[in-house]
N, C-alpha and C positions, 0 to 999 in steps of 0.2 A: 747533350750528355756526353761525357768522356768515358770511353771503355777501352783504354789502352793498357795492355798487360804491363805490370811492373817487374815481375819475376816469372819464371816458368810456372805456368798453371795458376797464377793469381792475377786478379784484376780488381781495381777499385773503380766503381762508377760514381760519377759526381752528378748532382742535379744541374740544371741549366743556369742556376744562380751564380753570379760572380762576386757575390757579397764578400766572401772570405778569400777571394783569389787575388794574389799579388802579380806583379809584372814577371815576365819570363826571367829566369835566373841565369847567371853566368858563373864561372869559377870565381870571379871577383866578388859577385854578390855573396857567395858562400863564405869566402874569406873575410869579408867585411862583417857579416853577421857573426861568424865565429869569434872574431876579435872583440866585437861589441859585447857579446854574451859571455865571453871568457870560457867557452867550451868548444870542443870539436863535435860537430853535428854527426849523428850516425849516418853511415853510408846508405842504409836503406831509406832513411828520411830524405836525403839529398836526391836519391834516385826517384822517389815519389815526386819531389818538387820539380824535377826536370820534366816530368810528364805533365804535371799541373801544379802550379805554385799555390797550393791551398784550395779549399773549397768545401762544399757541404756534400758528404757522401749520401748516395741514395739509400744505402743500408745503414741504419743507425745502431742497431744492436749487434754486439759481438760476444760470443760465448767466452766465459772464463772458468777455470777449474776451482774457483773460490768464491765465497759470498762477498758482496760489497755492502756498503752501508744502506743501499736502497734496493738491491736485487740479489737473489740467491745464486744466479748462474750467468749473469751477463753484465756488460758495461754498455753505456750509450755514448756514441761519438757523434756529436751534433755538427762539428766542424773540425777540419784539419787546417791549422794555421800555417802559412808559408813564411817566407822571409822577404825582407824589403817591402817597400810600399808603406801604406798607413795601417794595415791590419796584420802585418807579419809579427812573428814572435820577437823580433828585434825593433819593433816600432817604439817610438818615444811617447812618454807622458812627461811633459815639462822638461824635456831634454834628457831624460833617463830611459834606457830600455825598459819595457814593461815586464819582461820575464823575471828579473830579480825580485820585483815586487810580488809577482804571482808565486814564486817559490817561497818567499817569506810568508805570504798569506796562506797558501795551500799546502806547503810542505813538499 
């Protein structure tokens, strides 16, 4: 389990599974992913990926101040996808990054 702080006072713990975990990232990995996706990745996300490049959080439920389509007061985060590798947000499906397809489908 990883229990490394990301910012002052916060930590995300991951399960022992590496199913959603990609390779260690470098500045070049970030640049390539941003170019492929056509976006600049948020600094907080990149900081998280430098600790662990994706994974399954131990804690899945996170409170939100608004209702969702399936819960009145929380969201479920089953996995945090990283970049690079075969499961990253920039991974290919038939030569095309998956994220644009996900944005089209899920909005």
